All heavy atoms as a GROMACS GRO file, in nm:
protein
  619
    1MET      N    1   0.131  -0.727   1.362
    1MET     CA    2   0.015  -0.643   1.330
    1MET      C    3   0.030  -0.514   1.405
    1MET      O    4  -0.001  -0.412   1.349
    1MET     CB    5  -0.112  -0.717   1.367
    1MET     CG    6  -0.234  -0.645   1.330
    1MET     SD    7  -0.239  -0.626   1.147
    1MET     CE    8  -0.400  -0.566   1.128
    2ALA      N    9   0.085  -0.516   1.520
    2ALA     CA   10   0.102  -0.393   1.606
    2ALA      C   11   0.200  -0.297   1.530
    2ALA      O   12   0.174  -0.181   1.534
    2ALA     CB   13   0.157  -0.426   1.743
    3GLN      N   14   0.309  -0.348   1.474
    3GLN     CA   15   0.398  -0.263   1.399
    3GLN      C   16   0.329  -0.195   1.285
    3GLN      O   17   0.356  -0.078   1.262
    3GLN     CB   18   0.520  -0.345   1.344
    3GLN     CG   19   0.613  -0.270   1.269
    3GLN     CD   20   0.724  -0.352   1.207
    3GLN    OE1   21   0.736  -0.472   1.236
    3GLN    NE2   22   0.812  -0.296   1.127
    4PHE      N   23   0.240  -0.265   1.210
    4PHE     CA   24   0.166  -0.208   1.101
    4PHE      C   25   0.079  -0.097   1.152
    4PHE      O   26   0.072   0.012   1.095
    4PHE     CB   27   0.077  -0.312   1.035
    4PHE     CG   28  -0.018  -0.259   0.938
    4PHE    CD1   29   0.028  -0.223   0.810
    4PHE    CD2   30  -0.146  -0.238   0.969
    4PHE    CE1   31  -0.060  -0.170   0.716
    4PHE    CE2   32  -0.237  -0.186   0.876
    4PHE     CZ   33  -0.195  -0.150   0.747
    5THR      N   34   0.011  -0.118   1.263
    5THR     CA   35  -0.081  -0.014   1.321
    5THR      C   36  -0.004   0.112   1.359
    5THR      O   37  -0.051   0.220   1.331
    5THR     CB   38  -0.155  -0.074   1.446
    5THR    OG1   39  -0.228  -0.194   1.395
    5THR    CG2   40  -0.257   0.025   1.500
    6VAL      N   41   0.107   0.089   1.419
    6VAL     CA   42   0.194   0.206   1.458
    6VAL      C   43   0.238   0.290   1.338
    6VAL      O   44   0.220   0.408   1.331
    6VAL     CB   45   0.311   0.161   1.550
    6VAL    CG1   46   0.412   0.279   1.568
    6VAL    CG2   47   0.270   0.109   1.682
    7ALA      N   48   0.289   0.218   1.242
    7ALA     CA   49   0.333   0.284   1.114
    7ALA      C   50   0.221   0.356   1.047
    7ALA      O   51   0.235   0.468   0.994
    7ALA     CB   52   0.402   0.180   1.022
    8ALA      N   53   0.102   0.289   1.034
    8ALA     CA   54  -0.010   0.344   0.965
    8ALA      C   55  -0.059   0.477   1.042
    8ALA      O   56  -0.084   0.576   0.974
    8ALA     CB   57  -0.130   0.248   0.955
    9LYS      N   58  -0.055   0.471   1.174
    9LYS     CA   59  -0.095   0.588   1.247
    9LYS      C   60   0.001   0.702   1.230
    9LYS      O   61  -0.030   0.825   1.221
    9LYS     CB   62  -0.110   0.552   1.392
    9LYS     CG   63  -0.243   0.477   1.422
    9LYS     CD   64  -0.252   0.442   1.574
    9LYS     CE   65  -0.377   0.369   1.600
    9LYS     NZ   66  -0.390   0.332   1.744
   10GLU      N   67   0.132   0.666   1.219
   10GLU     CA   68   0.237   0.772   1.200
   10GLU      C   69   0.218   0.842   1.066
   10GLU      O   70   0.223   0.969   1.060
   10GLU     CB   71   0.377   0.716   1.203
   10GLU     CG   72   0.419   0.676   1.351
   10GLU     CD   73   0.558   0.604   1.348
   10GLU    OE1   74   0.624   0.605   1.248
   10GLU    OE2   75   0.594   0.553   1.458
   11TYR      N   76   0.190   0.763   0.969
   11TYR     CA   77   0.167   0.825   0.828
   11TYR      C   78   0.039   0.912   0.837
   11TYR      O   79   0.036   1.020   0.780
   11TYR     CB   80   0.149   0.716   0.720
   11TYR     CG   81   0.285   0.653   0.682
   11TYR    CD1   82   0.296   0.513   0.670
   11TYR    CD2   83   0.395   0.725   0.647
   11TYR    CE1   84   0.406   0.453   0.631
   11TYR    CE2   85   0.518   0.672   0.613
   11TYR     CZ   86   0.514   0.532   0.605
   11TYR     OH   87   0.636   0.477   0.564
   12TYR      N   88  -0.068   0.861   0.909
   12TYR     CA   89  -0.190   0.948   0.917
   12TYR      C   90  -0.162   1.070   0.987
   12TYR      O   91  -0.206   1.179   0.947
   12TYR     CB   92  -0.289   0.857   0.990
   12TYR     CG   93  -0.422   0.932   1.016
   12TYR    CD1   94  -0.519   0.946   0.914
   12TYR    CD2   95  -0.447   1.000   1.137
   12TYR    CE1   96  -0.634   1.019   0.932
   12TYR    CE2   97  -0.561   1.071   1.158
   12TYR     CZ   98  -0.656   1.075   1.056
   12TYR     OH   99  -0.770   1.146   1.073
   13ASN      N  100  -0.086   1.070   1.098
   13ASN     CA  101  -0.061   1.191   1.179
   13ASN      C  102   0.030   1.287   1.110
   13ASN      O  103   0.029   1.403   1.133
   13ASN     CB  104   0.011   1.148   1.310
   13ASN     CG  105  -0.089   1.077   1.404
   13ASN    OD1  106  -0.210   1.095   1.399
   13ASN    ND2  107  -0.033   0.996   1.495
   14LEU      N  108   0.105   1.236   1.009
   14LEU     CA  109   0.190   1.328   0.928
   14LEU      C  110   0.106   1.405   0.823
   14LEU      O  111   0.150   1.490   0.753
   14LEU     CB  112   0.303   1.247   0.853
   14LEU     CG  113   0.415   1.196   0.944
   14LEU    CD1  114   0.506   1.108   0.864
   14LEU    CD2  115   0.491   1.311   1.002
   15GLY      N  116  -0.020   1.358   0.802
   15GLY     CA  117  -0.109   1.425   0.712
   15GLY      C  118  -0.072   1.387   0.565
   15GLY      O  119  -0.094   1.465   0.473
   16VAL      N  120  -0.031   1.263   0.541
   16VAL     CA  121   0.000   1.214   0.410
   16VAL      C  122  -0.120   1.227   0.322
   16VAL      O  123  -0.235   1.193   0.355
   16VAL     CB  124   0.051   1.072   0.411
   16VAL    CG1  125   0.069   1.018   0.274
   16VAL    CG2  126   0.177   1.064   0.495
   17THR      N  127  -0.102   1.292   0.207
   17THR     CA  128  -0.214   1.314   0.110
   17THR      C  129  -0.203   1.215  -0.005
   17THR      O  130  -0.102   1.144  -0.018
   17THR     CB  131  -0.221   1.454   0.050
   17THR    OG1  132  -0.096   1.482  -0.009
   17THR    CG2  133  -0.243   1.556   0.167
   18PHE      N  134  -0.306   1.207  -0.099
   18PHE     CA  135  -0.308   1.111  -0.206
   18PHE      C  136  -0.202   1.148  -0.314
   18PHE      O  137  -0.190   1.267  -0.348
   18PHE     CB  138  -0.445   1.103  -0.266
   18PHE     CG  139  -0.458   0.984  -0.354
   18PHE    CD1  140  -0.489   0.862  -0.304
   18PHE    CD2  141  -0.443   1.003  -0.493
   18PHE    CE1  142  -0.502   0.747  -0.392
   18PHE    CE2  143  -0.455   0.888  -0.580
   18PHE     CZ  144  -0.487   0.767  -0.526
   19ASP      N  145  -0.130   1.049  -0.361
   19ASP     CA  146  -0.029   1.067  -0.458
   19ASP      C  147  -0.083   1.039  -0.599
   19ASP      O  148  -0.089   0.921  -0.644
   19ASP     CB  149   0.089   0.969  -0.430
   19ASP     CG  150   0.205   0.989  -0.517
   19ASP    OD1  151   0.203   1.078  -0.608
   19ASP    OD2  152   0.305   0.913  -0.503
   20MET      N  153  -0.119   1.137  -0.674
   20MET     CA  154  -0.176   1.124  -0.807
   20MET      C  155  -0.067   1.075  -0.909
   20MET      O  156  -0.099   1.039  -1.013
   20MET     CB  157  -0.233   1.257  -0.852
   20MET     CG  158  -0.356   1.298  -0.772
   20MET     SD  159  -0.494   1.188  -0.779
   20MET     CE  160  -0.544   1.212  -0.949
   21LYS      N  161   0.060   1.086  -0.863
   21LYS     CA  162   0.163   1.045  -0.964
   21LYS      C  163   0.208   0.900  -0.938
   21LYS      O  164   0.287   0.846  -1.007
   21LYS     CB  165   0.287   1.140  -0.943
   21LYS     CG  166   0.265   1.274  -0.988
   21LYS     CD  167   0.387   1.360  -0.975
   21LYS     CE  168   0.350   1.504  -1.014
   21LYS     NZ  169   0.471   1.594  -1.012
   22PHE      N  170   0.154   0.835  -0.834
   22PHE     CA  171   0.180   0.700  -0.799
   22PHE      C  172   0.336   0.678  -0.788
   22PHE      O  173   0.390   0.576  -0.841
   22PHE     CB  174   0.116   0.599  -0.899
   22PHE     CG  175  -0.031   0.609  -0.891
   22PHE    CD1  176  -0.103   0.694  -0.968
   22PHE    CD2  177  -0.100   0.524  -0.806
   22PHE    CE1  178  -0.248   0.701  -0.961
   22PHE    CE2  179  -0.248   0.530  -0.803
   22PHE     CZ  180  -0.313   0.623  -0.882
   23ASP      N  181   0.399   0.767  -0.710
   23ASP     CA  182   0.546   0.767  -0.700
   23ASP      C  183   0.585   0.692  -0.569
   23ASP      O  184   0.567   0.749  -0.464
   23ASP     CB  185   0.599   0.908  -0.703
   23ASP     CG  186   0.747   0.924  -0.698
   23ASP    OD1  187   0.820   0.813  -0.693
   23ASP    OD2  188   0.802   1.034  -0.706
   24LEU      N  189   0.652   0.581  -0.589
   24LEU     CA  190   0.692   0.499  -0.468
   24LEU      C  191   0.804   0.560  -0.399
   24LEU      O  192   0.833   0.530  -0.278
   24LEU     CB  193   0.729   0.357  -0.509
   24LEU     CG  194   0.615   0.262  -0.545
   24LEU    CD1  195   0.669   0.135  -0.602
   24LEU    CD2  196   0.531   0.235  -0.419
   25SER      N  197   0.876   0.655  -0.461
   25SER     CA  198   1.000   0.707  -0.402
   25SER      C  199   0.977   0.811  -0.295
   25SER      O  200   1.067   0.857  -0.225
   25SER     CB  201   1.097   0.758  -0.507
   25SER     OG  202   1.044   0.876  -0.571
   26THR      N  203   0.852   0.863  -0.282
   26THR     CA  204   0.821   0.965  -0.183
   26THR      C  205   0.735   0.918  -0.069
   26THR      O  206   0.666   0.821  -0.091
   26THR     CB  207   0.756   1.086  -0.251
   26THR    OG1  208   0.632   1.042  -0.300
   26THR    CG2  209   0.835   1.147  -0.362
   27ASP      N  210   0.746   0.982   0.044
   27ASP     CA  211   0.654   0.945   0.154
   27ASP      C  212   0.562   1.058   0.190
   27ASP      O  213   0.478   1.045   0.277
   27ASP     CB  214   0.734   0.908   0.277
   27ASP     CG  215   0.809   0.774   0.263
   27ASP    OD1  216   0.778   0.698   0.176
   27ASP    OD2  217   0.900   0.756   0.344
   28GLU      N  218   0.579   1.175   0.129
   28GLU     CA  219   0.488   1.291   0.159
   28GLU      C  220   0.347   1.270   0.102
   28GLU      O  221   0.249   1.317   0.159
   28GLU     CB  222   0.545   1.415   0.104
   28GLU     CG  223   0.678   1.460   0.162
   28GLU     CD  224   0.801   1.380   0.112
   28GLU    OE1  225   0.787   1.345  -0.005
   28GLU    OE2  226   0.894   1.363   0.181
   29LYS      N  227   0.341   1.196  -0.002
   29LYS     CA  228   0.213   1.158  -0.065
   29LYS      C  229   0.217   1.016  -0.102
   29LYS      O  230   0.316   0.958  -0.138
   29LYS     CB  231   0.190   1.239  -0.194
   29LYS     CG  232   0.178   1.388  -0.181
   29LYS     CD  233   0.154   1.453  -0.311
   29LYS     CE  234   0.124   1.609  -0.292
   29LYS     NZ  235   0.084   1.666  -0.418
   30MET      N  236   0.106   0.941  -0.080
   30MET     CA  237   0.095   0.798  -0.112
   30MET      C  238  -0.038   0.766  -0.171
   30MET      O  239  -0.141   0.834  -0.133
   30MET     CB  240   0.114   0.718   0.018
   30MET     CG  241   0.248   0.730   0.081
   30MET     SD  242   0.257   0.612   0.219
   30MET     CE  243   0.380   0.702   0.320
   31TYR      N  244  -0.047   0.667  -0.247
   31TYR     CA  245  -0.178   0.614  -0.293
   31TYR      C  246  -0.209   0.492  -0.201
   31TYR      O  247  -0.124   0.444  -0.122
   31TYR     CB  248  -0.178   0.566  -0.439
   31TYR     CG  249  -0.068   0.484  -0.481
   31TYR    CD1  250  -0.086   0.347  -0.496
   31TYR    CD2  251   0.068   0.527  -0.511
   31TYR    CE1  252   0.015   0.260  -0.531
   31TYR    CE2  253   0.163   0.448  -0.554
   31TYR     CZ  254   0.138   0.306  -0.560
   31TYR     OH  255   0.243   0.231  -0.604
   32CYS      N  256  -0.330   0.440  -0.206
   32CYS     CA  257  -0.380   0.350  -0.106
   32CYS      C  258  -0.291   0.222  -0.088
   32CYS      O  259  -0.256   0.192   0.028
   32CYS     CB  260  -0.519   0.305  -0.146
   32CYS     SG  261  -0.639   0.432  -0.175
   33THR      N  262  -0.259   0.150  -0.187
   33THR     CA  263  -0.183   0.025  -0.175
   33THR      C  264  -0.037   0.058  -0.133
   33THR      O  265   0.028  -0.019  -0.068
   33THR     CB  266  -0.182  -0.058  -0.301
   33THR    OG1  267  -0.145   0.020  -0.415
   33THR    CG2  268  -0.320  -0.119  -0.322
   34GLU      N  269   0.006   0.172  -0.176
   34GLU     CA  270   0.148   0.216  -0.133
   34GLU      C  271   0.144   0.240   0.022
   34GLU      O  272   0.247   0.202   0.090
   34GLU     CB  273   0.189   0.344  -0.205
   34GLU     CG  274   0.318   0.403  -0.159
   34GLU     CD  275   0.349   0.538  -0.224
   34GLU    OE1  276   0.270   0.599  -0.284
   34GLU    OE2  277   0.469   0.583  -0.203
   35TYR      N  278   0.044   0.299   0.073
   35TYR     CA  279   0.026   0.326   0.212
   35TYR      C  280   0.037   0.199   0.295
   35TYR      O  281   0.109   0.189   0.393
   35TYR     CB  282  -0.101   0.400   0.238
   35TYR     CG  283  -0.128   0.454   0.373
   35TYR    CD1  284  -0.099   0.579   0.414
   35TYR    CD2  285  -0.189   0.365   0.473
   35TYR    CE1  286  -0.139   0.631   0.538
   35TYR    CE2  287  -0.224   0.416   0.595
   35TYR     CZ  288  -0.190   0.547   0.628
   35TYR     OH  289  -0.223   0.597   0.751
   36ILE      N  290  -0.041   0.100   0.249
   36ILE     CA  291  -0.035  -0.029   0.315
   36ILE      C  292   0.103  -0.097   0.303
   36ILE      O  293   0.158  -0.159   0.401
   36ILE     CB  294  -0.147  -0.118   0.256
   36ILE    CG1  295  -0.280  -0.071   0.283
   36ILE    CG2  296  -0.136  -0.264   0.314
   36ILE    CD1  297  -0.394  -0.135   0.206
   37PHE      N  298   0.157  -0.097   0.182
   37PHE     CA  299   0.294  -0.161   0.158
   37PHE      C  300   0.394  -0.091   0.253
   37PHE      O  301   0.476  -0.161   0.316
   37PHE     CB  302   0.325  -0.133   0.019
   37PHE     CG  303   0.477  -0.134  -0.016
   37PHE    CD1  304   0.546  -0.250  -0.006
   37PHE    CD2  305   0.540  -0.018  -0.057
   37PHE    CE1  306   0.683  -0.254  -0.039
   37PHE    CE2  307   0.677  -0.022  -0.090
   37PHE     CZ  308   0.746  -0.136  -0.078
   38LYS      N  309   0.397   0.037   0.264
   38LYS     CA  310   0.501   0.100   0.346
   38LYS      C  311   0.478   0.083   0.491
   38LYS      O  312   0.565   0.074   0.568
   38LYS     CB  313   0.509   0.252   0.310
   38LYS     CG  314   0.577   0.271   0.171
   38LYS     CD  315   0.597   0.409   0.136
   38LYS     CE  316   0.667   0.418   0.001
   38LYS     NZ  317   0.696   0.558  -0.037
   39ALA      N  318   0.347   0.076   0.539
   39ALA     CA  319   0.314   0.052   0.679
   39ALA      C  320   0.355  -0.099   0.714
   39ALA      O  321   0.398  -0.124   0.822
   39ALA     CB  322   0.170   0.071   0.702
   40MET      N  323   0.342  -0.189   0.620
   40MET     CA  324   0.374  -0.328   0.644
   40MET      C  325   0.521  -0.344   0.658
   40MET      O  326   0.574  -0.430   0.736
   40MET     CB  327   0.321  -0.420   0.533
   40MET     CG  328   0.169  -0.441   0.534
   40MET     SD  329   0.115  -0.545   0.403
   40MET     CE  330   0.196  -0.694   0.435
   41ASN      N  331   0.601  -0.266   0.585
   41ASN     CA  332   0.745  -0.278   0.586
   41ASN      C  333   0.794  -0.415   0.552
   41ASN      O  334   0.888  -0.461   0.621
   41ASN     CB  335   0.797  -0.225   0.720
   41ASN     CG  336   0.948  -0.193   0.718
   41ASN    OD1  337   0.999  -0.159   0.612
   41ASN    ND2  338   1.020  -0.205   0.829
   42ASP      N  339   0.732  -0.482   0.460
   42ASP     CA  340   0.778  -0.617   0.417
   42ASP      C  341   0.810  -0.607   0.271
   42ASP      O  342   0.764  -0.526   0.194
   42ASP     CB  343   0.659  -0.714   0.431
   42ASP     CG  344   0.638  -0.766   0.573
   42ASP    OD1  345   0.717  -0.735   0.660
   42ASP    OD2  346   0.527  -0.817   0.599
   43PRO      N  347   0.908  -0.698   0.228
   43PRO     CA  348   0.941  -0.694   0.082
   43PRO      C  349   0.817  -0.743   0.000
   43PRO      O  350   0.747  -0.836   0.033
   43PRO     CB  351   1.048  -0.802   0.070
   43PRO     CG  352   1.043  -0.875   0.199
   43PRO     CD  353   0.980  -0.796   0.294
   44ILE      N  354   0.782  -0.668  -0.097
   44ILE     CA  355   0.669  -0.701  -0.191
   44ILE      C  356   0.713  -0.672  -0.335
   44ILE      O  357   0.781  -0.568  -0.362
   44ILE     CB  358   0.549  -0.603  -0.155
   44ILE    CG1  359   0.502  -0.632  -0.009
   44ILE    CG2  360   0.444  -0.621  -0.254
   44ILE    CD1  361   0.398  -0.528   0.027
   45ASP      N  362   0.680  -0.766  -0.422
   45ASP     CA  363   0.704  -0.744  -0.560
   45ASP      C  364   0.620  -0.629  -0.609
   45ASP      O  365   0.508  -0.607  -0.569
   45ASP     CB  366   0.669  -0.874  -0.642
   45ASP     CG  367   0.764  -0.988  -0.612
   45ASP    OD1  368   0.880  -0.962  -0.575
   45ASP    OD2  369   0.719  -1.105  -0.625
   46THR      N  370   0.669  -0.552  -0.708
   46THR     CA  371   0.601  -0.443  -0.764
   46THR      C  372   0.546  -0.493  -0.902
   46THR      O  373   0.592  -0.588  -0.962
   46THR     CB  374   0.688  -0.318  -0.782
   46THR    OG1  375   0.803  -0.349  -0.861
   46THR    CG2  376   0.733  -0.263  -0.654
   47THR      N  377   0.453  -0.420  -0.962
   47THR     CA  378   0.409  -0.432  -1.091
   47THR      C  379   0.467  -0.318  -1.167
   47THR      O  380   0.481  -0.208  -1.125
   47THR     CB  381   0.257  -0.420  -1.098
   47THR    OG1  382   0.198  -0.529  -1.018
   47THR    CG2  383   0.199  -0.431  -1.237
   48THR      N  384   0.512  -0.349  -1.298
   48THR     CA  385   0.572  -0.246  -1.382
   48THR      C  386   0.492  -0.239  -1.509
   48THR      O  387   0.473  -0.340  -1.577
   48THR     CB  388   0.720  -0.271  -1.404
   48THR    OG1  389   0.789  -0.284  -1.278
   48THR    CG2  390   0.783  -0.163  -1.492
   49ILE      N  391   0.453  -0.112  -1.546
   49ILE     CA  392   0.390  -0.094  -1.676
   49ILE      C  393   0.452   0.035  -1.730
   49ILE      O  394   0.470   0.135  -1.659
   49ILE     CB  395   0.236  -0.068  -1.661
   49ILE    CG1  396   0.176  -0.201  -1.606
   49ILE    CG2  397   0.175  -0.034  -1.791
   49ILE    CD1  398   0.027  -0.185  -1.584
   50ASN      N  399   0.497   0.029  -1.851
   50ASN     CA  400   0.566   0.139  -1.922
   50ASN      C  401   0.682   0.193  -1.839
   50ASN      O  402   0.691   0.321  -1.820
   50ASN     CB  403   0.460   0.254  -1.952
   50ASN     CG  404   0.364   0.214  -2.050
   50ASN    OD1  405   0.394   0.129  -2.138
   50ASN    ND2  406   0.243   0.274  -2.045
   51LYS      N  407   0.762   0.113  -1.780
   51LYS     CA  408   0.879   0.142  -1.694
   51LYS      C  409   0.842   0.210  -1.566
   51LYS      O  410   0.925   0.269  -1.507
   51LYS     CB  411   0.982   0.220  -1.780
   51LYS     CG  412   1.029   0.150  -1.896
   51LYS     CD  413   1.132   0.236  -1.975
   51LYS     CE  414   1.175   0.161  -2.102
   51LYS     NZ  415   1.276   0.240  -2.178
   52ILE      N  416   0.716   0.209  -1.525
   52ILE     CA  417   0.676   0.267  -1.402
   52ILE      C  418   0.641   0.157  -1.300
   52ILE      O  419   0.542   0.077  -1.333
   52ILE     CB  420   0.552   0.364  -1.418
   52ILE    CG1  421   0.590   0.479  -1.511
   52ILE    CG2  422   0.507   0.416  -1.283
   52ILE    CD1  423   0.476   0.566  -1.549
   53ALA      N  424   0.713   0.146  -1.190
   53ALA     CA  425   0.688   0.045  -1.089
   53ALA      C  426   0.589   0.098  -0.990
   53ALA      O  427   0.596   0.216  -0.945
   53ALA     CB  428   0.816   0.006  -1.020
   54PHE      N  429   0.492   0.019  -0.954
   54PHE     CA  430   0.393   0.054  -0.846
   54PHE      C  431   0.342  -0.069  -0.777
   54PHE      O  432   0.366  -0.181  -0.822
   54PHE     CB  433   0.269   0.133  -0.919
   54PHE     CG  434   0.197   0.045  -1.020
   54PHE    CD1  435   0.083  -0.012  -0.985
   54PHE    CD2  436   0.243   0.049  -1.150
   54PHE    CE1  437   0.014  -0.088  -1.083
   54PHE    CE2  438   0.176  -0.028  -1.245
   54PHE     CZ  439   0.062  -0.096  -1.209
   55ILE      N  440   0.274  -0.042  -0.664
   55ILE     CA  441   0.214  -0.151  -0.590
   55ILE      C  442   0.065  -0.158  -0.628
   55ILE      O  443  -0.013  -0.069  -0.603
   55ILE     CB  444   0.228  -0.129  -0.437
   55ILE    CG1  445   0.365  -0.110  -0.399
   55ILE    CG2  446   0.155  -0.237  -0.356
   55ILE    CD1  447   0.455  -0.227  -0.412
   56ALA      N  448   0.029  -0.272  -0.694
   56ALA     CA  449  -0.106  -0.291  -0.726
   56ALA      C  450  -0.179  -0.369  -0.616
   56ALA      O  451  -0.110  -0.445  -0.541
   56ALA     CB  452  -0.118  -0.370  -0.862
   57PRO      N  453  -0.310  -0.375  -0.611
   57PRO     CA  454  -0.377  -0.455  -0.508
   57PRO      C  455  -0.338  -0.603  -0.507
   57PRO      O  456  -0.327  -0.661  -0.404
   57PRO     CB  457  -0.527  -0.437  -0.539
   57PRO     CG  458  -0.533  -0.303  -0.610
   57PRO     CD  459  -0.401  -0.290  -0.690
   58ASP      N  460  -0.321  -0.657  -0.629
   58ASP     CA  461  -0.286  -0.801  -0.629
   58ASP      C  462  -0.143  -0.823  -0.574
   58ASP      O  463  -0.121  -0.936  -0.531
   58ASP     CB  464  -0.303  -0.861  -0.769
   58ASP     CG  465  -0.220  -0.797  -0.875
   58ASP    OD1  466  -0.209  -0.677  -0.877
   58ASP    OD2  467  -0.170  -0.863  -0.962
   59ASN      N  468  -0.055  -0.729  -0.576
   59ASN     CA  469   0.067  -0.744  -0.510
   59ASN      C  470   0.053  -0.762  -0.362
   59ASN      O  471   0.127  -0.847  -0.304
   59ASN     CB  472   0.162  -0.618  -0.535
   59ASN     CG  473   0.199  -0.601  -0.679
   59ASN    OD1  474   0.156  -0.496  -0.737
   59ASN    ND2  475   0.275  -0.685  -0.737
   60LEU      N  476  -0.044  -0.702  -0.306
   60LEU     CA  477  -0.074  -0.718  -0.152
   60LEU      C  478  -0.134  -0.851  -0.132
   60LEU      O  479  -0.107  -0.916  -0.035
   60LEU     CB  480  -0.154  -0.602  -0.108
   60LEU     CG  481  -0.099  -0.459  -0.118
   60LEU    CD1  482  -0.199  -0.361  -0.068
   60LEU    CD2  483   0.030  -0.454  -0.031
   61TYR      N  484  -0.229  -0.891  -0.216
   61TYR     CA  485  -0.305  -1.016  -0.192
   61TYR      C  486  -0.216  -1.139  -0.201
   61TYR      O  487  -0.249  -1.244  -0.143
   61TYR     CB  488  -0.417  -1.036  -0.310
   61TYR     CG  489  -0.525  -0.931  -0.306
   61TYR    CD1  490  -0.576  -0.885  -0.420
   61TYR    CD2  491  -0.563  -0.875  -0.181
   61TYR    CE1  492  -0.684  -0.788  -0.414
   61TYR    CE2  493  -0.662  -0.771  -0.179
   61TYR     CZ  494  -0.719  -0.732  -0.301
   61TYR     OH  495  -0.814  -0.637  -0.291
   62ARG      N  496  -0.103  -1.129  -0.269
   62ARG     CA  497  -0.009  -1.247  -0.279
   62ARG      C  498   0.081  -1.267  -0.158
   62ARG      O  499   0.145  -1.363  -0.144
   62ARG     CB  500   0.085  -1.218  -0.400
   62ARG     CG  501   0.010  -1.224  -0.533
   62ARG     CD  502   0.100  -1.205  -0.644
   62ARG     NE  503   0.022  -1.196  -0.768
   62ARG     CZ  504   0.056  -1.132  -0.874
   62ARG    NH1  505   0.173  -1.065  -0.875
   62ARG    NH2  506  -0.017  -1.130  -0.983
   63ILE      N  507   0.076  -1.174  -0.064
   63ILE     CA  508   0.151  -1.189   0.057
   63ILE      C  509   0.075  -1.287   0.157
   63ILE      O  510  -0.044  -1.279   0.181
   63ILE     CB  511   0.166  -1.053   0.129
   63ILE    CG1  512   0.245  -0.962   0.036
   63ILE    CG2  513   0.244  -1.067   0.261
   63ILE    CD1  514   0.240  -0.813   0.092
   64GLU      N  515   0.157  -1.383   0.206
   64GLU     CA  516   0.092  -1.487   0.286
   64GLU      C  517   0.016  -1.432   0.407
   64GLU      O  518  -0.093  -1.488   0.437
   64GLU     CB  519   0.208  -1.587   0.330
   64GLU     CG  520   0.147  -1.711   0.404
   64GLU     CD  521   0.263  -1.802   0.437
   64GLU    OE1  522   0.340  -1.832   0.349
   64GLU    OE2  523   0.259  -1.855   0.554
   65LYS      N  524   0.069  -1.338   0.473
   65LYS     CA  525  -0.001  -1.289   0.597
   65LYS      C  526  -0.125  -1.200   0.567
   65LYS      O  527  -0.198  -1.164   0.661
   65LYS     CB  528   0.094  -1.219   0.693
   65LYS     CG  529   0.154  -1.088   0.642
   65LYS     CD  530   0.251  -1.042   0.751
   65LYS     CE  531   0.326  -0.919   0.705
   65LYS     NZ  532   0.418  -0.875   0.811
   66CYS      N  533  -0.149  -1.163   0.444
   66CYS     CA  534  -0.266  -1.088   0.404
   66CYS      C  535  -0.377  -1.189   0.371
   66CYS      O  536  -0.360  -1.289   0.312
   66CYS     CB  537  -0.240  -1.002   0.282
   66CYS     SG  538  -0.132  -0.865   0.319
   67ARG      N  539  -0.495  -1.158   0.422
   67ARG     CA  540  -0.611  -1.248   0.386
   67ARG      C  541  -0.739  -1.163   0.368
   67ARG      O  542  -0.744  -1.047   0.416
   67ARG     CB  543  -0.638  -1.341   0.508
   67ARG     CG  544  -0.667  -1.274   0.639
   67ARG     CD  545  -0.681  -1.371   0.751
   67ARG     NE  546  -0.705  -1.308   0.876
   67ARG     CZ  547  -0.809  -1.240   0.924
   67ARG    NH1  548  -0.915  -1.235   0.841
   67ARG    NH2  549  -0.814  -1.182   1.040
   68MET      N  550  -0.830  -1.223   0.299
   68MET     CA  551  -0.955  -1.152   0.270
   68MET      C  552  -1.034  -1.137   0.399
   68MET      O  553  -1.042  -1.239   0.476
   68MET     CB  554  -1.036  -1.223   0.165
   68MET     CG  555  -1.162  -1.153   0.130
   68MET     SD  556  -1.276  -1.233   0.012
   68MET     CE  557  -1.160  -1.294  -0.114
   69ILE      N  558  -1.086  -1.029   0.420
   69ILE     CA  559  -1.175  -1.007   0.539
   69ILE      C  560  -1.321  -1.007   0.495
   69ILE      O  561  -1.404  -1.068   0.554
   69ILE     CB  562  -1.145  -0.874   0.608
   69ILE    CG1  563  -1.002  -0.877   0.668
   69ILE    CG2  564  -1.241  -0.845   0.720
   69ILE    CD1  565  -0.952  -0.745   0.717
   70ARG      N  566  -1.345  -0.954   0.380
   70ARG     CA  567  -1.482  -0.942   0.331
   70ARG      C  568  -1.481  -0.932   0.178
   70ARG      O  569  -1.394  -0.859   0.124
   70ARG     CB  570  -1.558  -0.828   0.391
   70ARG     CG  571  -1.696  -0.807   0.351
   70ARG     CD  572  -1.771  -0.706   0.424
   70ARG     NE  573  -1.760  -0.748   0.560
   70ARG     CZ  574  -1.840  -0.705   0.654
   70ARG    NH1  575  -1.934  -0.624   0.628
   70ARG    NH2  576  -1.825  -0.747   0.778
   71GLN      N  577  -1.578  -0.987   0.114
   71GLN     CA  578  -1.588  -0.971  -0.030
   71GLN      C  579  -1.731  -0.925  -0.052
   71GLN      O  580  -1.830  -0.978  -0.001
   71GLN     CB  581  -1.570  -1.104  -0.098
   71GLN     CG  582  -1.582  -1.097  -0.251
   71GLN     CD  583  -1.546  -1.224  -0.321
   71GLN    OE1  584  -1.475  -1.306  -0.271
   71GLN    NE2  585  -1.598  -1.247  -0.438
   72ILE      N  586  -1.746  -0.821  -0.139
   72ILE     CA  587  -1.868  -0.770  -0.178
   72ILE      C  588  -1.889  -0.772  -0.328
   72ILE      O  589  -1.797  -0.734  -0.404
   72ILE     CB  590  -1.885  -0.623  -0.134
   72ILE    CG1  591  -1.875  -0.609   0.017
   72ILE    CG2  592  -2.017  -0.563  -0.182
   72ILE    CD1  593  -1.862  -0.469   0.074
   73ASN      N  594  -1.996  -0.840  -0.373
   73ASN     CA  595  -2.020  -0.850  -0.510
   73ASN      C  596  -2.132  -0.759  -0.551
   73ASN      O  597  -2.237  -0.764  -0.499
   73ASN     CB  598  -2.058  -0.997  -0.549
   73ASN     CG  599  -1.943  -1.096  -0.520
   73ASN    OD1  600  -1.829  -1.071  -0.553
   73ASN    ND2  601  -1.975  -1.208  -0.452
   74PHE      N  602  -2.102  -0.678  -0.641
   74PHE     CA  603  -2.205  -0.578  -0.700
   74PHE      C  604  -2.266  -0.635  -0.819
   74PHE      O  605  -2.204  -0.696  -0.901
   74PHE     CB  606  -2.139  -0.443  -0.727
   74PHE     CG  607  -2.087  -0.377  -0.602
   74PHE    CD1  608  -1.952  -0.388  -0.567
   74PHE    CD2  609  -2.164  -0.304  -0.520
   74PHE    CE1  610  -1.896  -0.320  -0.457
   74PHE    CE2  611  -2.119  -0.242  -0.410
   74PHE     CZ  612  -1.984  -0.248  -0.373
   75PRO      N  613  -2.398  -0.615  -0.835
   75PRO     CA  614  -2.470  -0.666  -0.956
   75PRO      C  615  -2.425  -0.602  -1.085
   75PRO      O  616  -2.364  -0.495  -1.089
   75PRO     CB  617  -2.614  -0.636  -0.927
   75PRO     CG  618  -2.625  -0.542  -0.809
   75PRO     CD  619  -2.487  -0.544  -0.750
   0.00000   0.00000   0.00000
């Protein structure tokens, strides 16, 4: 977990902004699940739609060391 925290802080300190293109090949911009994926530095299966590979939330949920912390159900 400490490695994740260090990596996440490094990305934060670099001023990484949101990646509207959802491009996994760059580190200057990232979307939410990509940020977590890259900070974890673990192999994760990607989801592919229309030949575009990306990290979807369910890709992260399938990792054994990831667990639910809280669930909120909206009416």
